[in-house]
C-alpha positions in Angstrom: -1.4 65.0 41.1 -4.2 63.1 42.9 -6.6 63.9 45.7 -5.9 61.7 48.7 -8.2 60.8 51.3 -5.3 60.7 54.3 -5.6 64.0 55.1 -1.9 64.8 54.0 0.2 65.4 51.1 2.3 62.7 49.9 5.2 62.7 47.6 6.9 60.2 45.1 10.2 61.2 43.6 11.4 59.3 40.5 14.9 59.6 38.9 15.2 57.5 35.5 18.3 56.0 34.3 18.8 59.1 31.7 19.4 61.1 35.0 22.6 59.2 35.4 23.8 56.4 37.5 22.7 54.9 40.9 24.8 57.4 43.0 23.4 60.6 40.5 19.7 59.1 40.4 20.0 59.0 44.3 21.3 62.5 44.7 18.9 63.9 42.3 16.0 62.6 44.3 17.3 63.6 47.4 17.9 67.2 46.2 14.3 67.4 44.6 12.9 65.9 48.2 14.6 68.6 50.0 13.5 71.4 48.0 9.9 70.3 48.2 10.1 69.6 52.0 11.3 72.9 52.3 8.6 74.6 50.1 5.7 72.7 51.5 6.5 73.6 54.9 5.2 77.1 54.0 2.1 75.8 52.4 -0.9 74.8 54.0 -3.5 75.4 51.0 -2.6 72.5 49.2 -4.8 70.1 51.3 -4.3 66.5 50.8 -2.8 65.5 47.5 -0.5 62.8 46.1 2.4 64.5 44.2 4.4 62.6 41.7 7.9 64.4 40.7 10.4 63.4 37.9 14.0 64.5 38.6 15.7 65.2 35.5 19.5 65.3 34.6 19.7 69.2 34.9 19.0 69.1 39.0 22.6 67.6 39.1 24.2 70.8 37.9 21.7 73.4 39.3 22.4 75.3 42.4 20.1 74.6 45.5 18.4 78.2 45.1 17.4 77.3 41.2 16.0 74.2 42.2 13.9 75.6 45.2 12.6 78.5 42.7 11.8 75.8 40.3 10.0 73.6 42.8 8.2 76.6 44.0 7.1 77.5 40.5 5.9 74.1 40.0 3.8 74.0 43.1 2.5 77.2 42.4 1.3 76.2 39.2 -0.3 73.0 41.2 -1.9 75.3 43.8 -3.6 77.3 41.0 -4.7 74.3 39.5 -6.4 73.1 42.4 -8.0 76.3 43.3 -9.5 76.4 39.4 -10.8 72.8 39.9 -12.7 73.8 43.1 -14.8 76.2 41.2 
């Protein structure tokens, strides 16, 4: 996570070869990107940030609600860290 001067949240999603073949890596990135898109739609407090997320193999077997819950917990932690840094 880095602060950005662009005034918006930018997202990079990575999935290494350990995640699987090209099809599995692409699926993992799509699933993670969609979960973040849904979660960030309701978050305006984060401000301009650059986020880098790494998909792990477990995402291929997780349900959509499990992925959304995990993303939500992670972004909650990021928001707490940001508020702590501003003090």
